[in-house]
C-alpha positions, 0 to 999 in steps of 0.5 A: 778295070776302071769300070769297075774302080767307079762302080766300087766307089759310086753309091746308090739311092735306096732299095736301087739294085747294083750294076753288077753282082759277083760275090766277095772279090768284088764287094771285098775289094780295096785298091792298096789293102789286103785283106784279111781273111784270118784273125787271132780275135780277142772279147773286149778287155779280156787277152784269152783269145780265139785263134785263127778264126775264119773272120769274112762271115759276120758270125765268126766276128758279133755270133761271140762275146768270149772265148769259151762258147763252143758256137757262134750264135748266128745272125744278127749275134749276141747284143754288145759282142765287142771284137778286138783283132790285137795285130790288125795290119797298117794297110789290112782290111776285113770285111765280114759278110751278113745277111739282113732279117727285118725288122732288126735296127743295130749300131757299131760303135769304136771302143774307146779301149783299142786306143789304136789309130782312127777307124772307116767302116761300111756296109756294102753290097756285092759289087762294094756299092753303098746302098745308101749313103748311111753306109758307109761312117769315115775316120771315127776315134777310138772313144766309144764312138758309132760308127755305121748304124743300122736299119731296114726301114727306107727313112734317114738314108742318111743317118743310117744303114738302109737295109733291105729282107734277105740281101747279102751285106759286107761289112769292111773295116779298115785305119783310115789312114794306114800311116796312124798305125806306127806299126807294123800292126795296130789294135782294131776293135768295134762293138755290135749292139742290135734291139 
């Protein structure tokens, strides 16, 4: 258990393989938090929702930007997609899988219209390890500020999450301090931009 916790908190260098690989369970494990696997999502400021979605995969979240489309647009999804969970538990977190394909670049922002507690976000490998130091953004306010930025090159590993072609990653997002959500549930959103 201690070894697992140490591995999950470690950060490795660019392109260095994880020490162990065992899928969603280790990538999406966060001590003291509850993984929210199904959500009802609205987009931007619109009240209509997609109900009870399996939100463990990228396409079901950032593959839409409204409630009318019948099928999600595959990774990297819809540019400017703005999913909002209006009932995220204070100690909950999301974890969404995607497989990176070069040479795409992109970023997430924390939208001002969500107006919830500050958010942290990271991109991890199957072993719950950050590929580079730029794969985590801590305590980001809802002010349209950047969360994690990502790209498929090894330069600027502290400013962007450097991703490897054909590799599966997991985007996790959570309220930095659960106590800042003064109700049982709060609003959590993100906007995904890509080239």
